[in-house]
C-alpha positions as CSV (number, residue, x, y, z in Angstrom):
1,X,90.6,97.6,106.8
2,X,89.6,95.5,109.8
3,X,88.2,96.7,113.1
4,X,91.5,96.3,115.0
5,X,93.6,98.0,112.3
6,X,91.1,100.9,112.5
7,X,91.6,101.2,116.2
8,X,95.2,101.5,115.8
9,X,95.3,103.7,112.8
10,X,93.6,106.4,114.8
11,X,96.6,106.6,117.1
12,X,98.7,107.9,114.3
13,X,96.7,111.1,113.3
14,X,99.1,113.9,113.6
15,X,97.1,117.2,113.1
16,X,97.6,120.5,114.9
17,X,94.8,122.3,116.9
18,X,94.6,125.6,118.6
19,X,93.2,126.4,122.0
20,X,89.5,127.2,122.1
21,X,87.5,130.0,123.8
22,X,86.3,130.1,127.3
23,X,84.5,127.3,128.8
24,X,80.8,127.9,129.9
25,X,80.3,124.8,131.9
26,X,82.2,121.9,133.2
27,X,81.8,118.1,133.2
28,X,78.2,117.1,133.0
29,X,77.6,113.5,133.7
30,X,74.7,112.1,135.6
31,X,73.7,108.7,137.0
32,X,70.2,107.7,135.9
33,X,68.1,105.5,138.1
34,X,66.7,103.9,134.9
35,X,70.1,102.6,133.8
36,X,70.1,98.9,133.2
37,X,72.8,96.6,134.5
38,X,74.3,94.0,132.1
39,X,76.3,91.1,133.9
40,X,79.1,89.9,131.8
41,X,80.9,86.7,133.0
42,X,84.3,86.4,131.3
43,X,85.5,83.3,133.2
44,X,84.6,80.8,130.3
45,X,84.4,82.1,126.8
46,X,83.8,79.8,123.8
47,X,86.1,80.0,121.0
48,X,83.3,79.7,118.6
49,X,79.5,80.2,119.3
50,X,76.8,79.1,116.9
51,X,74.1,81.9,116.7
52,X,72.2,80.5,113.8
53,X,69.0,80.2,116.1
54,X,69.0,84.0,116.5
55,X,69.6,85.0,112.8
56,X,66.4,86.0,110.9
57,X,68.4,86.8,107.7
58,X,71.9,87.0,106.1
59,X,72.5,89.1,103.1
60,X,75.8,89.5,101.2
61,X,75.5,92.4,98.7
62,X,78.4,93.2,96.3
63,X,79.2,96.9,96.2
64,X,79.5,97.7,92.4
65,X,82.3,100.0,91.8
66,X,83.3,102.2,88.8
67,X,86.8,101.6,87.2
68,X,88.2,104.9,88.7
69,X,86.0,105.1,91.7
70,X,86.7,102.4,94.3
71,X,87.0,101.8,97.9
72,X,90.7,101.5,99.3
73,X,89.7,100.7,102.9
74,X,86.7,101.2,105.1
75,X,87.0,103.7,108.0
76,X,83.4,104.4,108.7
77,X,80.0,103.2,107.5
78,X,76.9,105.3,107.8
79,X,73.2,104.5,106.8
80,X,71.2,107.4,105.4
81,X,67.7,106.9,104.3
82,X,68.1,104.6,101.2
83,X,71.8,104.7,101.0
84,X,74.9,103.3,102.5
85,X,77.9,105.7,103.1
86,X,81.3,104.3,103.2
87,X,84.0,106.7,104.3
88,X,87.6,105.8,103.1
89,X,89.8,108.1,105.1
90,X,93.2,107.3,104.1
91,X,93.4,105.6,100.7
92,X,91.0,107.2,98.3
93,X,90.2,110.0,100.9
94,X,86.6,110.2,99.7
95,X,83.1,109.3,100.6
96,X,81.4,106.7,98.6
97,X,77.5,106.7,98.6
98,X,75.8,103.4,97.6
99,X,72.2,102.6,97.0
100,X,70.7,99.8,99.1
101,X,71.2,97.3,96.2
102,X,74.9,98.0,96.0
103,X,74.9,100.4,92.9
104,X,77.2,103.3,93.4
105,X,75.3,106.6,93.5
106,X,77.9,109.2,94.0
107,X,81.5,109.7,95.3
108,X,82.2,112.9,97.3
109,X,85.7,114.1,96.6
110,X,87.8,116.9,98.1
111,X,87.9,119.6,95.5
112,X,89.5,122.8,96.9
113,X,89.1,125.6,99.5
114,X,86.4,127.6,97.7
115,X,82.8,128.1,98.9
116,X,81.1,124.8,99.9
117,X,84.4,122.9,99.1
118,X,86.8,121.1,101.3
119,X,90.5,119.9,101.0
120,X,90.2,116.9,103.3
121,X,87.5,114.8,105.1
122,X,88.2,114.6,108.8
123,X,84.9,113.1,109.6
124,X,81.3,112.9,108.4
125,X,77.9,112.2,109.9
126,X,74.2,112.4,109.5
127,X,72.4,115.6,110.9
128,X,69.1,115.9,112.6
129,X,67.3,116.4,109.2
130,X,69.0,113.1,107.7
131,X,71.4,115.0,105.6
132,X,75.1,114.3,105.4
133,X,77.7,116.8,106.9
134,X,81.4,116.7,106.2
135,X,84.0,118.2,108.6
136,X,87.4,119.5,107.3
137,X,89.8,120.2,110.1
138,X,92.3,121.9,107.8
139,X,89.8,124.6,106.7
140,X,87.9,124.4,110.1
141,X,84.8,124.0,108.0
142,X,81.6,122.0,108.0
143,X,79.9,121.4,104.7
144,X,76.2,120.5,104.7
145,X,74.8,118.4,101.8
146,X,71.3,118.2,100.5
147,X,69.2,114.9,100.0
148,X,71.0,114.3,96.6
149,X,74.3,114.7,98.2
150,X,75.1,118.0,96.7
151,X,76.8,120.7,98.8
152,X,74.1,123.1,100.1
153,X,76.0,125.4,102.5
154,X,79.0,125.6,104.8
155,X,80.2,127.3,107.9
156,X,83.5,127.9,109.6
157,X,84.0,126.7,113.2
158,X,84.1,129.3,115.9
159,X,86.7,127.1,117.7
160,X,89.4,125.5,115.7
161,X,89.7,122.0,117.2
162,X,90.3,118.5,116.1
163,X,88.1,115.6,116.9
164,X,88.3,111.9,115.9
165,X,84.5,111.7,115.6
166,X,81.5,114.3,115.6
167,X,77.8,113.8,116.0
168,X,74.9,116.2,115.5
169,X,72.4,116.2,118.4
170,X,69.3,118.3,117.8
171,X,71.2,121.0,115.9
172,X,74.2,121.1,118.4
173,X,77.4,119.1,117.9
174,X,79.3,116.8,120.2
175,X,83.0,116.1,119.4
176,X,85.3,113.2,120.8
177,X,88.9,113.7,120.8
178,X,90.2,111.1,123.1
179,X,93.5,111.9,124.9
180,X,94.3,114.2,122.1
181,X,97.4,116.3,122.4
182,X,96.2,119.2,120.3
183,X,93.1,120.7,121.7
184,X,93.6,123.4,124.4
185,X,91.9,123.3,127.9
186,X,88.9,125.0,129.4
187,X,89.6,126.7,132.7
188,X,92.7,124.5,133.0
189,X,90.8,121.4,132.3
190,X,91.7,118.9,129.5
191,X,88.9,116.9,128.1
192,X,87.8,114.1,125.8
193,X,84.5,115.4,124.7
194,X,83.2,118.9,123.8
195,X,79.6,120.0,123.4
196,X,79.4,122.7,120.8
197,X,76.6,125.0,119.4
198,X,75.4,125.3,115.9
199,X,78.7,127.1,114.8
200,X,81.2,124.7,116.5
201,X,81.5,127.1,119.5
202,X,82.3,125.0,122.6
203,X,79.6,125.4,125.5
204,X,80.7,122.4,127.7
205,X,83.4,119.8,128.2
206,X,83.0,116.3,129.4
207,X,85.3,113.4,130.5
208,X,88.2,115.5,131.9
209,X,91.7,114.1,132.3
210,X,95.0,115.0,133.9
211,X,97.3,117.2,131.7
212,X,100.0,114.6,131.9
213,X,97.9,112.1,130.0
214,X,97.7,114.4,126.8
215,X,99.0,112.4,123.9
216,X,99.0,109.1,125.7
217,X,98.7,106.1,123.2
218,X,95.3,104.8,124.5
219,X,93.0,102.9,122.1
220,X,90.0,105.1,121.1
221,X,87.0,104.2,119.1
222,X,86.5,105.2,115.5
223,X,82.9,106.2,115.9
224,X,81.8,106.4,119.6
225,X,78.4,107.8,118.9
226,X,75.3,105.8,118.0
227,X,71.7,106.7,117.2
228,X,68.4,104.9,118.2
229,X,65.1,106.4,117.7
230,X,65.7,110.1,118.9
231,X,68.4,109.2,121.3
232,X,72.2,109.6,120.8
233,X,74.4,107.0,122.4
234,X,78.1,107.4,123.5
235,X,80.6,104.9,124.6
236,X,84.4,104.8,125.1
237,X,87.0,101.9,125.5
238,X,87.7,100.8,129.0
239,X,84.6,102.6,130.3
240,X,82.0,100.2,131.7
241,X,79.2,102.8,131.3
242,X,77.2,103.5,128.2
243,X,75.7,106.9,127.9
244,X,72.8,108.9,126.5
245,X,73.7,112.3,125.1
246,X,70.8,114.7,125.7
247,X,70.1,117.8,123.4
248,X,71.3,119.8,126.4
249,X,74.7,118.2,126.2
250,X,74.4,116.2,129.5
251,X,75.5,112.5,129.6
252,X,73.0,110.2,131.4
253,X,74.0,106.6,132.2
254,X,72.2,104.2,129.8
255,X,73.8,101.0,130.6
256,X,76.2,99.6,133.2
257,X,78.4,96.6,132.3
258,X,79.1,94.5,135.4
259,X,82.2,92.4,134.5
260,X,83.4,89.4,136.5
261,X,86.1,88.4,137.4
262,X,88.4,91.4,138.2
263,X,86.8,94.2,136.3
264,X,89.0,97.0,135.1
265,X,89.1,99.8,137.7
266,X,86.6,102.8,137.5
267,X,89.6,105.2,137.8
268,X,91.2,103.7,134.7
269,X,93.5,106.8,134.1
270,X,94.8,106.8,137.6
271,X,95.3,103.1,138.3
272,X,96.2,101.7,135.0
273,X,97.5,104.4,132.7
274,X,99.4,106.7,134.9
275,X,101.4,103.8,136.4
276,X,102.7,103.1,133.0
277,X,102.8,106.5,131.4
278,X,106.2,106.2,130.0
279,X,105.1,103.2,127.9
280,X,101.8,104.8,126.8
281,X,103.8,108.0,125.7
282,X,106.8,106.3,124.2
283,X,107.9,107.6,120.7
284,X,108.3,104.0,119.7
285,X,104.9,102.4,120.2
286,X,105.2,99.0,121.7
287,X,101.7,97.5,121.3
288,X,102.8,94.1,122.6
289,X,103.8,95.5,126.1
290,X,100.9,97.8,126.2
291,X,98.5,95.0,125.7
292,X,100.3,93.2,128.6
293,X,99.3,96.0,131.0
294,X,95.6,95.0,130.6
295,X,96.1,91.3,131.3
296,X,94.5,90.4,134.8
297,X,91.5,92.7,134.1
298,X,88.2,92.1,132.3
299,X,86.1,94.9,130.7
300,X,84.6,96.7,127.7
301,X,86.6,97.7,124.7
302,X,83.9,98.4,122.2
303,X,82.5,98.8,119.8
304,X,78.8,99.0,121.0
305,X,76.1,98.4,118.3
306,X,72.6,98.8,119.6
307,X,69.3,98.0,117.8
308,X,65.7,98.1,119.0
309,X,65.8,94.6,120.4
310,X,69.5,93.6,120.6
311,X,72.9,94.9,121.4
312,X,76.3,93.5,120.0
313,X,79.3,94.6,121.9
314,X,82.9,93.6,122.4
315,X,84.9,92.9,125.6
316,X,88.2,91.4,126.8
317,X,88.8,88.7,129.5
318,X,91.6,88.5,132.0
319,X,94.0,87.2,129.3
320,X,93.2,90.3,127.2
321,X,91.5,88.2,124.5
322,X,88.6,89.8,122.7
323,X,85.1,88.3,122.6
324,X,81.7,89.4,121.3
325,X,78.3,89.4,123.2
326,X,74.8,89.6,122.1
327,X,72.3,91.1,124.6
328,X,68.6,90.5,124.3
329,X,67.0,93.8,125.4
330,X,63.6,92.4,125.9
331,X,64.8,89.3,127.9
332,X,67.4,91.5,129.6
333,X,70.2,88.8,129.3
334,X,73.1,87.9,127.2
335,X,72.1,85.2,124.8
336,X,75.5,84.5,123.1
337,X,79.2,85.0,123.7
338,X,82.2,83.9,121.9
339,X,85.6,84.9,120.6
340,X,84.0,84.2,117.2
341,X,80.2,84.2,116.4
342,X,79.3,81.5,113.8
343,X,76.2,80.9,111.7
344,X,76.2,77.2,111.3
345,X,73.2,77.2,109.1
346,X,74.8,79.3,106.5
347,X,78.4,78.2,107.4
348,X,79.6,81.7,107.9
349,X,81.7,83.3,110.5
350,X,80.2,86.6,111.5
351,X,82.8,89.6,111.0
352,X,83.2,92.6,113.2
353,X,80.5,95.1,112.4
354,X,80.7,98.7,111.2
355,X,77.3,99.9,111.8
356,X,73.7,99.1,112.8
357,X,70.2,99.6,111.4
358,X,68.3,99.9,114.7
359,X,64.7,99.7,113.5
360,X,65.3,96.3,111.5
361,X,67.7,94.7,114.2
362,X,70.4,94.5,111.3
363,X,74.1,94.6,112.0
364,X,76.2,95.6,109.1
365,X,79.9,95.2,107.9
366,X,81.6,96.3,104.7
367,X,84.6,94.1,104.0
368,X,86.7,92.8,101.1
369,X,86.0,89.6,99.2
370,X,89.3,87.9,100.3
371,X,88.3,88.4,103.9
372,X,84.7,87.0,103.4
373,X,86.3,84.0,101.5
374,X,87.9,83.0,104.7
375,X,84.8,83.5,106.6
376,X,82.8,81.1,104.6
377,X,83.0,77.3,104.6
378,X,82.4,75.0,101.5
379,X,78.8,74.0,101.4
380,X,77.5,77.5,102.1
381,X,75.0,78.9,99.7
382,X,77.1,82.0,99.5
383,X,80.4,80.2,98.8
384,X,80.0,80.5,95.0
385,X,79.8,84.3,95.2
386,X,83.6,84.4,95.9
387,X,85.8,83.0,93.2
388,X,89.1,82.9,95.2
389,X,91.0,84.4,98.1
390,X,92.3,87.2,95.9
391,X,88.9,88.8,95.6
392,X,89.5,92.5,96.4
393,X,85.9,93.8,95.7
394,X,83.9,95.0,98.7
395,X,80.8,93.6,99.9
396,X,78.0,94.6,102.4
397,X,77.2,92.0,105.0
398,X,73.9,92.4,106.8
399,X,73.0,90.1,109.7
400,X,69.4,90.5,110.9
401,X,68.6,89.1,114.4
402,X,65.2,87.8,115.6
């Protein structure tokens, strides 16, 4: 599944959640004096930009599947020590664990509702010890795996909630639910993000919104959390701020994206969504007319992939056309922008990424062969890896920047 399909698929999740316990603390966002401003000029974006001068290495690794154990579509990709984890949420409904050389190591499959078992995989992540954890909303259970991806223990959540994405921060958890119509309120406040203790008991809520916005069809990221060194990063669509999530559960400003011309308003909910609420909450989702609402603005729409030296992120211009930017953290400037990023040396169009290896400045995607076939031009050293446009095998694409 491509990135745009993933963004839209998340809008159709129809699960039921119950109200949670009492709120301990309210919205906790802070403006840091150390936040870095990135100026993003959207007035003239190239259709295709050659970034071969910035590419240190390009790898295309086939993921070797077993006959009865295959990827249906990619929802989420996670790196864990010497493994690549591919979560297929809707087709096979399992987690596929691959070695770095592309060999399948194990598939994690829903088995039941017994001890250390689960019926469905709502999300998965890596905890502070580097181990996989799986969240089953239906059972309100988190299963913790050992280094060999065997279930080690599990626990029931204190609050039965639904989150699109969860991340472990120093033993605590932070969950993102967007404009979710299912979670209850804390002290009458509805929220996008909850900070929870080790047992999924809510301690704080962040990014509050008006009750009338519950269930609004607004694009939300599949995985709004990132990790770099010991820091957890958070972003959301149509928010020009990129945040650090501290172990205390506070959100500090990490980067500020300064768009020109005509940046989308800071009060996105009030000035954009509320004026068109009937369209955003219509039973018949009209994506074409929803997209028209954003025309005339420029801004961030994710994802945000940050490595030690570079950031790759996506934005839109006043025509609501998407484009990608590469930001050089050391030079503190954008070094490339384009609707498509192209490696002229390898004759390869760079795909949308799924994750990042921060330490190695590597940006990673997992996509099907027939999609890659359309990304590679004849004359590329990689062209012969793909027999034809019907190739349905999956491949790991790793682009390392220098």
